[in-house]
C-alpha positions as CSV (number, residue, x, y, z in Angstrom):
1,M,25.6,23.8,63.4
2,N,22.2,24.9,63.2
3,G,21.9,25.9,66.5
4,E,22.9,22.5,68.5
5,E,25.5,21.9,70.4
6,V,28.3,20.1,69.2
7,H,30.7,18.0,71.0
8,N,32.7,15.5,68.9
9,L,33.4,16.2,65.7
10,T,35.9,15.8,62.3
11,L,37.2,18.8,60.9
12,L,38.7,18.5,57.7
13,G,40.9,22.0,56.5
14,K,44.4,23.3,55.6
15,V,47.6,23.5,58.4
16,V,47.9,27.5,58.8
17,K,50.4,27.7,61.9
18,E,52.2,25.0,63.5
19,N,53.4,24.9,66.9
20,V,54.9,21.7,68.2
21,S,56.5,21.0,71.4
22,A,57.6,18.0,73.5
23,T,54.2,16.8,74.7
24,T,51.8,18.7,72.7
25,Q,51.1,19.8,68.7
26,E,49.1,22.8,68.3
27,Y,47.4,24.2,65.4
28,V,45.6,26.4,63.8
29,I,43.1,25.0,60.8
30,D,41.1,26.5,58.2
31,D,38.2,24.7,56.7
32,G,37.5,27.5,54.4
33,T,34.7,28.8,57.1
34,G,36.9,29.9,59.6
35,S,39.7,29.0,61.5
36,V,40.3,27.3,64.7
37,Q,43.0,26.2,66.7
38,V,43.8,22.2,67.6
39,K,45.5,20.6,70.5
40,R,47.0,17.5,70.4
41,W,48.7,15.6,73.2
42,V,51.7,13.4,72.1
43,D,53.1,10.7,73.9
44,A,56.9,11.9,74.2
45,E,58.7,8.4,73.3
46,D,55.9,8.1,70.5
47,E,58.1,8.6,67.1
48,S,54.8,8.0,64.9
49,A,53.2,10.9,66.8
50,K,55.9,13.4,65.3
51,S,55.3,16.0,63.1
52,A,51.9,15.1,61.5
53,A,51.4,17.9,59.8
54,A,53.0,20.8,58.0
55,V,51.9,24.0,57.3
56,G,49.7,24.1,54.3
57,Q,49.0,20.6,54.1
58,Y,45.5,19.7,54.4
59,V,44.2,17.5,57.3
60,R,41.5,15.5,58.8
61,V,41.0,15.8,62.5
62,Y,39.4,13.7,65.3
63,G,38.4,15.6,68.7
64,H,36.1,17.2,71.2
65,V,34.8,20.8,71.2
66,R,36.6,22.8,74.9
67,V,35.5,26.2,75.8
68,F,38.0,28.0,78.0
69,Q,38.1,31.1,79.1
70,G,35.6,32.0,76.2
71,V,38.1,30.6,73.9
72,R,36.7,27.6,71.7
73,S,39.2,25.2,70.5
74,V,39.5,21.1,69.4
75,I,41.1,18.7,71.7
76,A,42.5,16.5,69.1
77,F,42.9,12.3,69.8
78,N,43.6,12.1,66.1
79,L,45.1,13.8,63.8
80,R,46.3,12.7,60.2
81,P,47.3,14.5,56.9
82,V,44.9,14.0,53.5
83,T,46.7,11.8,50.9
84,D,43.5,11.6,48.6
85,F,42.1,14.6,47.8
86,N,38.8,12.5,46.8
87,E,38.3,13.1,51.0
88,I,38.3,16.3,51.0
89,T,35.3,16.6,48.4
90,Y,33.6,13.4,50.6
91,H,33.8,15.8,53.2
92,F,32.0,18.3,51.8
93,L,29.0,16.1,50.7
94,D,29.4,14.5,54.0
95,V,29.0,18.2,55.2
96,I,26.4,18.8,53.1
97,Y,24.2,15.7,54.0
98,A,24.6,16.1,58.1
99,N,23.0,20.0,57.3
100,S,20.1,18.8,55.3
101,H,19.6,16.3,58.1
102,N,19.4,18.5,60.2
103,V,17.2,21.0,58.8
104,A,14.7,18.4,58.3
105,R,15.1,17.5,61.8
106,A,14.3,20.5,63.2
107,A,11.5,21.0,61.0
108,A,9.8,17.9,61.6
109,A,10.5,18.4,65.3
110,P,7.5,21.3,65.7
111,A,4.7,18.5,64.7
112,A,6.1,15.8,66.7
113,A,5.6,17.8,69.9
114,E,2.2,19.2,68.6
115,V,1.2,15.1,69.0
116,K,3.0,14.5,72.2
117,A,0.8,18.1,73.8
118,D,-2.2,16.2,74.2
119,G,-0.8,13.3,76.8
120,S,-0.8,10.4,73.7
121,A,1.4,9.3,71.5
122,Y,-0.9,7.2,69.4
123,A,-3.6,10.1,69.6
124,A,-3.9,12.4,65.9
125,P,-2.6,15.5,66.4
126,P,-4.9,18.5,66.5
127,A,-5.7,20.2,63.5
128,A,-5.0,17.2,61.4
129,A,-7.9,17.5,58.5
130,A,-10.3,15.7,57.8
131,G,-10.1,14.8,54.4
132,A,-6.4,13.7,54.8
C-alpha cells in the first residue's frame, strides 16, 4: 500500500475459486481491485474447519503475505464467512481511512527528516520563517 511493505493483513473479498483437500484449503479471493490466492492449513481432525467458505461467498481473511517463486499469496491463519453486509461497508471505510493516514504520514516524513538532518531533534527546521 502506497509503496510500503505489507506483512500481516486483513482481506475481505468474494471467493471465486476453491480447492479443498484433507490438510489445506486453497481459495482465490477477489476484493474488487484484484484477486489473490489464499492458502489455509487445517487439522484433518478438526470438523469446524472443514469448508469454511463456498464459491460466491464473501469472506474475511487474516493472514501473512508470502512470495514464493515470484508468486504473491496469502497464508491465512483465520478465514471466516461474512454474515452481515455492514461488515463489507465497514471494511471499505477502514481501507479508505488507512490509505489517507498513510498518505498523510508519507507527506509528513520529509519534514521530519529535515528536522533531524540538523543533528538535533529539538532544533527548529532551517527553513522556518521568522514570522511564523
